[in-house]
N, C-alpha and C positions, 0 to 999 in steps of 0.2 A: 633739498633732500638731506636727511640726517646721514651721517657717516656710519657705515656698517662696521661692526667690530672685527678686527683682524683675526680673532680666534676662530671664526668660521661658524659660530652658532647661528648667525643670521639676525641677531638683535643689533640695535644701535649701540655704538661704543659707549656712549654716556650712560646707558642702562645695563650694559653687559659687564665688560671688564673695567670700565671707568670707575665704578664705586670701589672696586678692590684697589685700583691704582691710587685713588684719592684717600684710602684708608677708612672709608665708610663701612666696608664689609671685609670679611675674611673668607677665604675659600673653604668650603665645607668638605671637599674631597681633593685627593691628589690630582685627578684629571682636571678639575676646575682650576687648581693652582697652575697646572701645566699650561692650560689655555690662557690664563691671565699673564703668565710669564712670556708666552709667545707674543701676545699683544704688546707687552712691555718692550720686547725687542723691536717690534714693528713700529712703535711710536717713540722709541728712544728713551724710555723711562728707567734710567740707571738706578735711581733711588729705590724704586719698587723691586727691581731685580736683586739688589743687594739685601734689602730688608727681608726677602723671601728665600734667602740662601742660608743654609745651616752655617752657624758661626765657625764650626770646625773645618769647613771646606770653602768658605767664602773668600773670594779674592778681594784685594783692596779696591779694585775698580773693574768696570766692564770695558772691554776693548771693542767698541762698536767699529765695524768695518765700513770705511767710506765707500759709498756707491752701492751698498747692499740694501736691497728692499725686500723685506719678508712679505710674502704674498699669500701663503696658504698653509694651514696646519692640518695634517691628517693623523688622527689617532689610530694606531694599528692594534694595540691591545692594552689592557690594564690588568693588574693583579693587586688585590687589596686596595688600599687607599680610600676606603669608604668612610662615612661619618663616624663609625665605631672602631675603625682600625688605627693602629699606631704607625704602620709602615705601608708603603705602596710603591708600585712600579708602573710606569707609563712608557710604552714604546710608541714613538711617533716619527713622522716624516715632516720636516719643515721645508717648504718650498720657498725659493727666493730668486731674485734677479740681481745680477751684478751688471750694471749697465743694461744691455739687452740680452745678456747671456743667462739662461735659466740654470738653476742648480737645486740640489736637494741635500739636506742633512738628515741622516737616519740615526736616531739615538734611542737607547734604552735608559731612562732616567729613574733614579731612586729618590723617594720622598719619605719623610718621617715627620712626626709631630715633635715640635720643640716649643716648650712653654705653652702648650695647648693649640698651637697653630701649625698648619702644614707648611713645610719648608722643603726646598730642593736640596738634596744631599750631594749627589754626583750623577754623572751620566757616562755611558760608554757609546762613543760614536762608531758606527760601522760603515 
């Protein structure tokens, strides 16, 4: 059976976020970029995360936490971030397991277009 995409859309990874991670497609909306970034965390794709981070706020590297497995993404709300917008906001809850302990990260993320592509700018974790 084909592996389902971690982003939660229900498609196979190779057909959903895989093309974005491989550089074959770009995200048309901020929420699509958010979903693909969640999947990148789930599969450990540091290159994609850095490439889709605004250069003004991008870290030198991603600090993946050992033993953390990202399990589910829940989109709470969006503002802007459509195909014709330049800015967008995505509020989400990212669920994970550390060992057998469940956890949740709640964040409001800001996105912007940079050189024509959607990029992550910054987020506020609550």
